[in-house]
N, C-alpha and C positions, 0 to 999 in steps of 0.2 A: 641822625649820625652825627656825633660831636665831633670825632677827628677821624681823618681819613689820608691815605695817599692819593695823589692827584696826578694824573698823567694826561697828556693831550699835546695837539699840535695845532698851528695856525689859530683860528678862533678860540677854540678849546683850549690850546696852550696859553694863549693870552689869559684866558679865565682863571687857569691854574695858577699862572705867574702872579696875577692880582692877588689871589686869595692867599698865595703863599707870602707875599709881601705885606699884605695889610693884616692878615690874621694867622700869623705862624703858630699860635698856640693851638690852632684847630687842624693845621696841616702836619701829618707825621713825615712825609717826604714828597718830592716832586721829580716827575719824568716830564722834560720839555724838549720838544724837537725845535731845532734853530735858536736853542739857548735861552737868552733873555727876551722876553716879548712883550714886556709893558712899553707902551707907545711913547716915544719921546716927541710930545705934541710942539714942543718949543722948537725943535729942528725939522719940523715937517716939511718946510719948503727949501730945505738943504738939498741940492742935487746929488745924485750917487753916479755911479759909472754908467755910462751911456747903453752898455748891453743890458745893464739891469732896468734902467728906465723903459728900455724897449718892451721888457718883460711885464711891467707894471702898466701896460696900456689900458687895461681895463680900470685902474684907479683913475686916470684922467677921463676915460670913456663915461664912467658913472658921475662926474662932475657936471655932465650936460643933460639936458632934459632928453636930448636924442638917446643917451645912454640909458636914462630911466625907462624910455618907451622900448628899447631894445631888449632890455632885461625883462620887462614884463611881458613882451611878446615871445620871447625864446630864451628862458633861463637854462635849460638843458643845452642848448646848442653853445651859449656862452661857456657854461662849465666844461663843455667837451674840449673847446679850444685851450681853455686854462690848464685843464687836466694834461694835455697832450704836450704843451710847453712846459710846465712845471714838473712833469714826471715822465720825461722822453724814454725811459727805459720800461716803463710800466706797460704791460700788453693788457690793459684792462678791457673787460668785455662790455656789450651793450648792456647787459643785465646789471653790471656792478654800477654803471652810470643811472640806469633807471631806477634801481633801488634808493641811490642818494636822491634823485630828482623828485622822490615822493614828498621830500621836506619842502621842495619848492612850491607846492599847492598850498601853502599857508597863506591866507590873505593879506598879511602884513609882511611877506617875504620881501617885496620889491622895496617897501618903505625901509625896512630894517637894514638891507644891504646897501641902498643908496646912502642912506645917513651914516653908517659905519664908516664908508670910503670918504665921504664928504668931511666927516668929523676929524678923521686922521690927517687929512691935508688941510685943516683949518678953515674948511668952508662951509661948516655948520657947527652950531653950538652943541656942547653936551647937555644931558638931561639935568635940569635944575635940581632934583632931587638928589642927585650923586655929585653935586659941585664940590662938597668937602672931600669926598674920595677922590675927585679927579685932581684936585690941588694937590695932594698928597703922592698922587702917582706922578704928578708933573715933576716931581723933585727925583723920580727914577729911585726908589728906595730899594735897599738891598735884599736879597732873598737870603735868609739865614738858615733854613732847614735843608737836610740832606736832599742833594740833588744830582741826578743823572741827566745830562744833556746829550742829544743826538743830532748829528747832522748827515743828511743823505749825499753820499758823493755823486749822485745824478741827479740832484735838485736842479731843476733849469732856472730857478729863479735866485736862490739863495745858496751861493758856493759853499761848500764844505769848509770848515775852518779847524784850527786846533784848539779852539776854546778860548785862546788868550785874550781876543778882543772884548770879550765879556766877562772876564774872570772878576773884575772889580766889582760886579753886580751880584756874586755869590759869596758870601762871607762865611758860609757853613761848608760842611764837607761835600765835595763835588767831583764826580767822574765825568769826563767828556769823551764821546766816541763818535768816530765816523762808520757809517754802515754803507757797504760797497753796494752798487746798483739799485740803491733807495733814492727815489724822488722826494718831491713835496710831502706826499700823502704816505709818509714812512710807516705809519701804524698799520696801513692795508697793504702796502707794497712789501714790507719787511715784518710781518707780524711776530715771528720768532724773535727778532732783535728787540722789538719794542716791548714783548713780554719779559724778554730777559732783564731788560732795564728796570721794568717794574718790579721784579724780583730782587734786583740787586740793589735797588735803593732802600728796601727794606733790611738788607744786610748792611748797607752803609750806615744806616741809622744805628742799628744795634752794635756796630763796630766802632764807631766814632763819636756819637753825641756823648758830650762830657769831656772829650779830650781837646786839648789845645795844640795849636801846630800843625792841623792837618793840612796837607797838599794834595790836591786832586791831581790824578795822573791821567794822560791820554790813553785811549785804548783804541784799537781798531777791531770792528767787529764785522764777521764774515756772515 
């Protein structure tokens, strides 16, 4: 597939953001939960608000060998705690968690997770094969493709915003929305709002590509 619309949240959203920033000619449009997700490695050790630091307990846990052992022993239990905090209004079922947990059985699961969190805090090097890409991403490149960004109003770790704090990173047409009662796993908690964003980014592309002076507007989605 040469060109596509990309949509995601968390790790998937980060991958979509990276692709849109580095290869915009292949990305028709982007839907991103929590807005701009390219990691600012240079600011990794700058503190955030205490209540947010408390929610990131697993970042620091995974910096330790105790955390590695804990993840290897009970990845589903750790996921449950994170889900409950990050999506406090989501009445997920055990079968929802179990379905996701099937992916935890991969033999490299623990190593991949541990490396990701250590890398984002500057405690592990990136992959040498991707050093050139990482250098470009460290400059926090702008995303130029049509974009719809979403924030869940019930996200336990990432407070919903009006999108202005990340506006400088989106130089193409952009819409930003807040989704009521949605937590961090917005696509699964509010699939209608997420699907609507995917549809709307296509409209955004067809409406605004080629025009100058576009100004994104904030919208609230129910």
